[in-house]
Steps between C-alpha positions, in 0.01 A plus 500: 500500500579589857873403533696478831878519485672379809867619514399808279772710622788274399698495172274285300182604671558872448539431128199279469301779678627761279420283190150431624421865600626620159264266326201612711300182442468373855454611864852455655574466882832440645651429844860519608707628774628804287372726225841645380491318178145578420527881493394502137188309551350630833282781359353299202210309656719258664416409859790407722517367851828540682516195723689185578315198359580291808369766743148559342354155406157643530562779247669261268215261521245781424702629209529147343118468568432803294743414215447304190873430455775505761861550374747377784848622480580476875842367556860554609718536191839546635762214517655649820186458701473135375802389700467757799131473563365160357201473737383851390545404151301187529220671713436785243569315198298181566277535816370850432454432124312185585271711709445725218416189280261370764312838500479488113339155532259607767378794293536345147749764399749421216866496601793597288792385716857617420755213576858504402760349254673375798238211533710326225795478737834378385587465138447149338600394151251636251429786275270721710259491799157392411190548714363135426805281469803642693609318824550729811813430677633695807804498725538344846307621794813676655512728193213721623514711191252241351220573754373768271469278221349211687251730658395633159492154357285356793254788434483408129431140582226582735326742263535225230324252736219751571449548129474119452254482781282780340544740786699776336558678177860610474775589276859465613778720344864412535691822435857468358706807620278806427688820505408852445448835670445489870649159556626434852699776661857630484759427765831656605808419286669180611187357681473124533173332476173694450310546177522300167777527257383796280452721804840410640684567167308827466591607858865420428507695167340806660721482813822385337511181700583144415270301270503166690494176293362241745682177433656647204181615325470202288132412555240607233193712528246595230380855561151619397392857464238605749283630199495152345406359842197740513411392153512134612270584787252667275499203269415268796237758616333504157477121467362377824365170345814409320728575810270347757701262735818535296866588569701730274870583476533875432844603383728549206732222416666721229623726782700222661837613632759416770523725806863582393375596156229722664755691696694593187183580310376720777844672529509580132140638506589719798771654297274548203225659698712726714824559286695414800710181528387273793738488789364170632725207495379154446575282811437130552359398840391172660110453519505431866727812566249714310176371609576296822524127605255277322503674166503295184416577144424333163615556147136569394383406161286739289129462507300316245222761425319307218187454714487873575566593138223261397268756659623771253760660737857550402779702662609804295800652689844372446765496765663829424161685494395326816812607683503849355146575620565359851833705520352822364256509778793587734693713263249743367575862583308651798435155648759519790254359752494164304868468576465507873637191654344287772749493791313231675367251254133389572504213737211272606285611789355253763239269360222705650623803309627369167624654192342520159744549199 
């Protein structure tokens, strides 16, 4: 097949491209703002366009027209941006992704759309989030943190409607906390806001800064090794008839842990991997102090992955292995450049020059 990956230079995208290039079964084309995370794939028959998806609609339309499959990973994935730049989040996460879907409809191109576990919203009573039966409940409008989740959910609903109408062949993937090498970016010790929790804790451990527990760190997350995420993608790719117009949770419920527990697990692994006790105190902080006004979170349930497992996929990496591999990326000898911090965290650009993560 001819496969187009939008958002190829991000964390998930770079790993999917690396996975596809290594298999050598398809023609792979990518588009993103940056190629830094793609250095291992660029000279292996992979064609890359360094561009902003919002600035080059004609190019994107042409690439979709050439492709048999479009993998859409375009999104802001940073809780700080949800509350500081909600309109940018909606514009990129919904409006631009809807345009991509409309191009797929126009050209008859299959779409694999990456959604989010956040569409499940606030925790409700029950055992796990299920794609077919779980209710989707968000906070009030003044909690702008939820604009990310509502934009993702609205796109899910529109794609579903197009599938029912017979306009589009799609598969929606709902990731649950993928982590691994190249995730996000490092920040100076003591920084507020910015990237997701793994990158924050890693930054703190490397820079001897505080490991902040937002609102006590009592919420749960179920972490999935990026290698298992790539295996799930391959399973969907290999079974187009079975996965047509379906939604799949992709995560590892066995790796469910509180953020407080995660902090101590990472501190222990840091000492094991480096031989040096961490000098990073665990500090509690209010959510709105850390992320800004309008922040709210939920005590997320683990995913029900029975539907995905029914295709023959199963996660293989436990939590310790998952964390160890992600942390080792920053701790390997001779990899000092990976430990460089981002002094100015990536912020949204104006709508006419957006950001692809």
